[in-house]
N, C-alpha and C positions, 0 to 999 in steps of 0.2 A: 187465699192464704191470709191468716189473721196476723195481727201486729206481733204477737209473741213468736209465731213461726218465722215471720220476716226477720226478727232480731236474731233468732237462732241461725237462720240461713246466712245472714251477714257475718256473724261471728265465725261460722264455718268457713266462709269464703276467705276471710282475713287470716284465720289460723292456718289454713292450708296453702296460703299465699297464691290462691287462684287470681286475686287482684294484686298486681304488682304496682303499688302506689308510687314507688320511686320512679318507675319508668313513665308513668302517666304524668307525674309532676315535672320530671326532668326533661321532657321533650316539648318542643314548640314547633308545630308544623313539620314534624318528622326529624328535626335537627336537635340533638342533645344540647341542653343548656350549657354544659361545660365546654362543648365544642364551640358554641357561639361566643361564650366568654373568652375563650382562648383567641378567637379571631379578633375580638374587641381589644384585648390586651396587646396583641401583636401590632395592631394598627395604632393604638394609643402610644405605644413605645416609640414608634416612628414619628408620630405627631409631636410628642414631647421633645424629641431630638430636633425636629425642624423648627418649631416655634418657641420652645422652652416651656417649662411647666406653667409659669405665671400667665403667659399669653394664650395658652391653649384653652379652647372652649369645648363644651359638649358638642356644639355644632361641628367643630373641626373633626372630632373623634367619630361622630356619626357619619360624616361624609367619607372619611378614610375607611370606615368599616363597610360602607355601602348600606347603612341602615337609615331609616327615618329617625329623627330625634326622639319621637315618642317610643319607638321600638327600643332605642338605646336605654331609655329610662326604665324599661321593663326589667333590664338586667342590672343597671347601676343608677343610683339616684343622684350621684354627684361626681365631679372630676376627682375629688379627694378619694372616693371609694375606688375608682379605677386606678389611680396612682398607687393606692395601698396594695392592690392585687398585683400590679406590675412589680412592686418592691418584693412581694412574696415570691413571685416567679424568679426574680433576680437573686433573691436570697438562697433559693434552692440550688440555683446554678452556681452561686458562690461557694456553697458548702461542697459541692461535687468537685469543683476546680481546686478548692483548697486542699482536699484530700489528695488529689493528683499532684499538687505542688510539693507537699511535704513527704509523701510516701517514699520517694527514693532516698531521702536523707536518713542518716543513721544516728548522729549525735543529737541529744535532746536540745542543746543550745541552738544548733543549726535549725532544728525543727521549729522551735519557739520563735526564733528570729525571722525565719521564712514565713511563718504564720502571721506575725505582726506586720511584716512588710507587705505581704500579699493582701492582707486585710485593708491596709491603707491604700494600696494601689487600686483595689476593687472599688473602694468608696470614692476615690478620685474619678474613676471611670464612670461610675453611676452619676456623679455630680456633673461631669462633662457631657454625658449622654443626654441628660434631661435639661441641660443648660440652666442650672439653678443659680440664683443669686445667693449671697451670704444670708440676706434677710429671709429668703424662702426656706433655706436649710433650717434656720432657727425656728421659723414658724411651723414647719412640718415635723420638727423633732418629736413632739408628743404623739403624732399620728404614726410616725415611723417606728418609734420606740415600742409601741404596742405590737407591731408586727415583729420587730427584732427580738422581743422578749422570748418567743419560742425558739428562734434560731440561736439566740445567745446561749440557751440551755445546751444546744448541740455543740456550740463552740466550747462551752465550759467542760463538757464531757471529753471533748478532744484534748483540751489542755490538761485536764486531770489524767488522762491516759498517758500522755507524754511524761508527766511528772512521776506517775506511778512506775512506769517502765524504768525511769532513771533511778528511782530508789531501789528497785529490784536489782538493777545492774550495779548498785553501790556507787553511782556517780553523784547522786544527791543524798543528803541526810534525810532520815525519816521526818515527815512534816505533815501538816494538815493540807493535803493536796487541793481540797475543795476551796479552802480559804485563799491559798496561793493563786489558784487559777482565777478565782473571782477578783482578787486584788490586781492581777495583771490586766484583766479585761477592763475593770473599772478605771484603772490608771490610763489605759489606752484611750478610752472614751473621754475621760476628763481632760486630757491634754488636747485632744482633737477639738472638743467644743469650746475649750478656753480660747484656742486660737481663733475660732469663728466669732467669739464674742469680742475679741480685742483687735482683730485685723482691721486695717483701713481699706482693704479690697472690697469692691462692690460685688464683683462676680466671684462665685465660689471657685471658678476655674483658676483664679489668680491667687488663691491661697497657697502659701508655701508648704506643700505637703512633705517635701524632703526634710524640712526643719522639724515638722511634727514627728515624722518617722524616726529621725535621729534622736530626738529627746525620749521617745517611747523606748527605743532600743537601749539607750544609755541607762535609763532607770530600771528597765527589766533586767539588764545585765548585772546591775548591783544586787537585785533580788536573787538572781541565779548564783552570783558569787557567794552569797551568804548560805546558799543551800549546798554548794559543792563540797564533796567529801575531800578531806586531805589525803594525800597520796599514801600516807602510812596508816590510814584508818582501815 
């Protein structure tokens, strides 16, 4: 077979999907890459909880996963990459649990307040689970924000939905729901990280999260008061 026929044959194979490249690439010794990564992430989460993020090493994660260090580097090049994917998995879990937490509630103010409270509770759990210091939280902020950017869009859609339902029910005045949702979320993040920048606590577990939540709810309440329809409207 000449070169031209070889090329035509290869194109035919690819176009008819006789060669499934995704399966060839995604498997290592018969085990799917995603399955291996899931095992690594579950082990890493336990190691972070035991030693804390700062003290955890790639050797610790490799040992917990049952892999040689060289094999671990095949899937992840650094501890930061592993932590990023742990945060991705936890963010997916957060959104699912958030929906479950607010779905039974009827009034928009209740939903919004439960959302903001649950959000802070979940952040506190994440900090405690990984035994993060205040300094580590601030250092990881750029890395975590890249991950959260996608999930924040999901949160914004959720907030917008609550606001739009409230307007339809004539509980809130017509407004730019996208701007209000973004404002509430930005306010929440600003108050949280201002506390981390000004606290005297060394461990992030010692930060006063109830104080942060109280301030967020108070200021959000003022925003909602401004949106609320008068009884005679």
